[in-house]
C-alpha positions in Angstrom: 58.8 27.5 -14.6 62.4 26.8 -15.6 62.8 25.4 -19.1 65.3 22.7 -20.1 68.3 24.0 -21.9 67.6 21.8 -25.0 64.3 23.7 -25.4 66.2 27.0 -25.6 69.3 26.1 -27.6 68.8 24.3 -30.9 71.5 24.7 -33.6 69.0 23.5 -36.2 67.1 26.7 -35.7 70.1 29.1 -35.5 73.8 29.1 -34.5 73.5 32.6 -33.0 72.6 33.1 -29.3 72.3 36.0 -26.8 73.4 34.9 -23.3 73.0 36.9 -20.1 74.3 36.0 -16.6 73.7 38.1 -13.5 75.4 38.3 -10.1 73.6 37.0 -7.1 71.0 39.5 -5.9 72.3 41.7 -8.7 75.0 42.9 -6.3 77.8 45.0 -7.8 80.3 42.2 -7.5 82.1 43.2 -10.7 82.1 46.9 -10.4 82.1 49.8 -7.9 79.9 48.7 -5.0 77.9 51.8 -3.8 77.4 50.3 -0.4 80.9 49.3 0.6 82.8 51.6 -1.7 85.0 48.7 -2.9 85.9 48.6 -6.6 85.9 45.3 -8.4 86.5 46.5 -11.9 89.5 44.2 -12.2 87.0 41.3 -12.3 85.7 42.7 -15.6 89.2 42.1 -17.0 89.0 38.6 -15.7 85.7 38.1 -17.5 86.9 39.5 -20.8 90.1 37.5 -20.8 88.3 34.3 -19.9 85.7 34.9 -22.6 88.4 35.3 -25.2 90.4 32.3 -23.8 87.4 30.0 -24.0 86.5 31.2 -27.5 90.0 30.0 -28.6 89.3 26.6 -27.3 85.6 26.0 -28.0 84.2 26.1 -31.6 82.3 29.2 -30.5 82.9 32.7 -31.8 82.2 36.0 -29.9 80.1 38.4 -31.9 79.6 40.9 -29.1 80.0 41.3 -25.3 79.4 43.8 -22.6 80.6 43.4 -19.0 78.7 45.5 -16.5 78.9 45.8 -12.7 76.4 43.2 -11.9 75.8 41.2 -15.1 77.3 40.6 -18.6 76.0 39.9 -22.1 77.4 37.7 -24.8 76.3 37.2 -28.4 77.7 33.8 -29.5 78.1 31.9 -32.8 78.4 28.2 -32.6 80.5 26.8 -35.5 79.6 23.1 -35.8 81.3 22.7 -39.1 84.7 23.7 -37.6 84.3 21.2 -34.7 83.5 18.3 -37.1 86.7 19.0 -39.0 89.0 18.7 -35.9 91.1 15.6 -35.6 90.8 13.4 -32.5 94.2 14.7 -31.3 93.0 18.3 -31.7 89.8 17.6 -29.7 91.9 15.9 -26.9 94.3 18.9 -26.7 91.5 21.4 -26.6 89.5 19.7 -23.9 92.3 18.6 -21.7 93.7 22.1 -21.9 90.6 23.1 -19.8 90.2 19.8 -17.8 93.7 18.3 -17.4 92.5 15.5 -15.2 90.3 14.1 -18.0 93.6 13.1 -19.8 93.9 10.3 -17.2 90.8 8.6 -18.7 92.5 8.4 -22.1 95.8 7.2 -20.6 94.0 4.3 -18.9 92.3 3.4 -22.2 95.6 3.6 -24.0 97.0 0.9 -21.7 94.2 -1.4 -22.9 94.1 -0.3 -26.5 94.4 -3.9 -27.7 90.9 -4.5 -26.4 88.1 -3.5 -28.9 85.9 -2.3 -26.0 88.6 0.1 -24.8 89.1 1.5 -28.4 85.3 2.0 -28.7 85.1 3.7 -25.3 87.9 6.0 -26.3 86.1 7.0 -29.5 82.9 7.7 -27.5 84.8 9.8 -25.0 86.4 11.9 -27.7 83.1 12.3 -29.5 81.5 13.5 -26.3 84.3 16.1 -25.8 83.8 17.3 -29.4 80.1 17.8 -28.8 80.8 19.7 -25.6 83.2 22.0 -27.4 80.1 23.3 -29.4 77.8 23.4 -26.4 76.9 26.9 -25.1 76.0 25.4 -21.7 79.6 24.0 -21.3 81.0 27.3 -22.5 79.0 29.3 -19.9 79.8 26.8 -17.2 83.6 27.1 -17.8 83.2 30.9 -17.8 81.0 31.3 -14.7 82.6 28.7 -12.5 86.1 30.0 -13.1 85.1 33.6 -12.3 83.1 32.5 -9.2 86.0 30.5 -7.8 88.5 33.4 -8.3 86.1 35.9 -6.7 85.4 33.7 -3.7 89.1 33.2 -3.1 89.6 36.9 -3.3 86.7 37.6 -0.9 87.6 34.7 1.4 84.1 33.4 1.3 82.0 30.6 -0.2 78.6 30.5 -1.8 77.0 31.7 -5.0 78.5 34.4 -7.2 76.0 34.2 -10.0 72.3 34.1 -9.3 71.6 30.9 -11.2 71.5 29.6 -14.7 72.3 31.9 -17.6 69.5 33.2 -19.8 69.7 32.6 -23.5 67.8 33.9 -26.6 68.0 32.4 -30.1 68.7 35.0 -32.7 66.9 33.7 -35.7 68.0 36.0 -38.5 70.5 38.7 -39.4 68.1 41.4 -38.4 67.9 40.1 -34.9 71.7 39.5 -34.8 72.6 43.1 -35.6 69.8 44.5 -33.3 71.0 42.3 -30.4 74.7 43.2 -31.0 73.8 46.9 -30.9 71.7 46.3 -27.7 74.7 44.6 -26.1 77.4 47.0 -27.2 75.3 50.1 -26.1 74.6 48.7 -22.6 76.8 51.3 -20.9 75.3 54.1 -22.9 71.8 53.0 -22.1 72.7 52.7 -18.4 74.1 56.2 -18.4 77.7 55.1 -17.6 79.1 56.4 -20.9 77.9 58.6 -23.7 79.5 57.0 -26.7 80.8 53.6 -27.9 84.4 54.9 -27.5 83.8 55.4 -23.8 82.0 52.1 -23.2 84.6 50.1 -21.3 84.6 46.3 -21.4 82.5 46.1 -24.6 83.2 44.5 -27.9 82.5 47.8 -29.8 85.3 49.5 -27.8 87.6 46.6 -28.7 86.6 46.8 -32.4 87.3 50.5 -32.3 90.7 49.9 -30.7 91.7 47.3 -33.2 90.7 49.7 -36.0 92.6 52.6 -34.4 95.8 50.4 -34.2 95.7 49.8 -37.9 95.3 53.4 -38.9 98.7 55.1 -39.7 97.7 58.7 -39.1 95.7 58.3 -35.9 93.2 61.0 -34.9 93.3 62.6 -31.5 90.3 60.6 -30.3 91.9 57.4 -31.5 95.1 58.1 -29.6 93.1 58.9 -26.5 91.1 55.7 -26.9 94.3 53.6 -27.2 95.8 55.2 -24.0 92.6 54.5 -22.1 92.3 50.9 -23.3 95.9 50.2 -22.1 94.8 51.3 -18.7 93.0 47.9 -18.4 95.0 45.8 -20.8 98.7 46.5 -20.5 100.0 45.0 -23.7 99.6 46.3 -27.2 98.2 43.1 -28.6 94.7 41.6 -28.6 94.3 41.2 -24.8 96.7 38.3 -24.4 98.5 36.2 -27.0 96.7 33.1 -28.0 93.2 34.4 -27.1 90.5 34.5 -29.8 89.6 37.7 -31.6 86.0 38.8 -32.2 84.1 37.3 -35.1 85.0 39.4 -38.1 82.5 41.6 -40.0 81.8 41.0 -43.6 83.8 43.4 -45.9 80.8 43.6 -48.3 78.0 43.8 -45.7 76.5 40.5 -46.5 77.6 37.1 -45.2 76.3 34.2 -47.4 78.4 31.6 -45.6 77.8 32.5 -42.0 81.5 33.0 -41.3 81.3 36.7 -40.8 78.7 39.1 -39.3 76.4 40.5 -42.1 77.4 44.2 -41.8 80.7 46.0 -42.5 82.8 47.4 -39.8 82.3 51.0 -40.8 78.6 50.6 -41.1 78.4 49.2 -37.6 80.6 52.0 -36.2 78.3 54.6 -37.9 75.1 52.9 -36.8 76.2 52.7 -33.1 77.5 56.2 -33.1 74.2 57.5 -34.3 72.2 55.2 -32.0 74.2 56.3 -29.0 73.5 59.9 -29.8 69.8 59.2 -30.1 69.8 57.4 -26.8 71.5 60.2 -25.0 69.4 62.9 -26.5 71.9 64.2 -28.9 74.7 64.9 -26.5 77.2 63.5 -29.0 77.8 65.3 -32.3 77.2 62.9 -35.1 78.5 63.7 -38.6 75.7 64.1 -41.2 77.2 61.3 -43.3 76.9 58.9 -40.3 73.2 59.8 -39.8 72.6 59.2 -43.5 74.6 56.0 -43.5 72.7 54.7 -40.5 69.3 55.1 -42.1 70.5 53.4 -45.2 71.9 50.5 -43.2 68.6 50.0 -41.4 66.8 50.1 -44.7 69.2 47.5 -46.2 68.7 45.2 -43.2 64.9 45.6 -43.4 64.6 47.3 -40.1 62.0 50.0 -39.5 64.0 53.2 -38.4 61.2 54.4 -36.2 61.3 51.2 -34.1 65.1 50.8 -34.0 65.9 52.8 -30.9 63.1 51.2 -29.0 64.4 47.8 -30.2 67.9 48.3 -29.0 66.9 49.8 -25.6 64.2 47.2 -24.7 65.4 44.1 -26.6 65.1 41.7 -23.6 61.6 43.0 -22.7 60.4 42.5 -26.3 61.7 39.0 -26.9 61.8 35.9 -24.8 63.2 32.6 -26.1 63.9 33.9 -29.6 64.2 37.1 -31.5 63.7 37.7 -35.2 61.1 38.8 -37.8 57.5 37.7 -37.3 58.0 35.0 -40.0 61.1 33.7 -38.3 59.4 33.6 -34.9 56.4 31.7 -36.4 58.6 29.2 -38.1 60.5 28.8 -34.8 57.2 28.0 -33.0 56.2 25.5 -35.7 59.5 23.6 -35.4 59.1 23.5 -31.6 55.6 22.1 -32.0 56.8 19.4 -34.3 59.4 18.5 -31.7 56.7 18.4 -29.0 58.2 21.2 -27.1 54.9 23.1 -27.3 51.4 21.8 -27.8 50.0 24.3 -30.2 51.5 25.6 -33.5 49.3 28.7 -33.5 50.0 29.5 -29.8 50.8 33.2 -29.3 54.6 33.7 -29.5 56.1 36.4 -27.3 57.8 39.0 -29.4 55.5 38.8 -32.5 54.1 42.3 -32.0 57.4 44.1 -31.3 59.0 42.1 -34.2 56.3 43.5 -36.5 57.0 47.1 -35.3 60.8 46.7 -35.6 61.1 44.5 -38.7 57.8 45.1 -40.4 55.1 42.5 -41.2 
């Protein structure tokens, strides 16, 4: 049975969410179609550019993304505090930048601004727009509808492009966040499309590696090769296109007490994914000993059981349903849902408890 979106997204539980959207019938509408031989990789560029554009408008940051041939993944962070600090004029500019016709509503109310009812209605409209700019459902709607319309025009057809509503999972703690980000970034490796994060096109890990390579003065040969390859899809030397949002930064010290950065350093994340990709591919990539050692230390610091890590990042969606996190986080999530009358029983079995214990310990 389909669940209401308010049962799946609750910012009181966590601001981090993993979202997945699939093409209708899982057809290769964004990649190299094996049946027709037509290549639609340019639509992956559409998706990445649209994702970054929306992130610059909404109060939602992108932690990770991966665009595949028939689906895509996003790890999002909703920043309510930022949205509450926006002025009314900033909210208007952001919202009408996406929906220009909505500006007519405010123009009409402005003509009647002497009336108290008109002023009150204007305030309510702006408050509604402010709330929508922190709403994952509106973010995904603005993303999927735009891509579907462009693809249908290109194909000269009508009908569905995406199979239905997007799926979302709440990421309840930093362990689940880092695990899910690794799961998303290593999607091409897991699918056998690439053998390393550097070769994983249209992923946030590749973008982070590119940004890092651009900042290095004495670039290595692999870094130069990566930059040439990246420009094959994004022709300028900046972050995709000017004005688009960058990825949510990683914490320089590894921990993020204020929620403004991802709780792992950039180099730790690079080492962890390089080692993980090697494990997934059966050791086809040479991983420096220091990266192997660093990865195990990172997992230990995060409180993740190393023996369950690879299984966790290869079967994340199978293990967890509505939410992901430690057993304690999942149980607390269930209790909160019971208090909100979203479930009948507090002690009802929670999907993901057993895998969470294997991955994060008891």
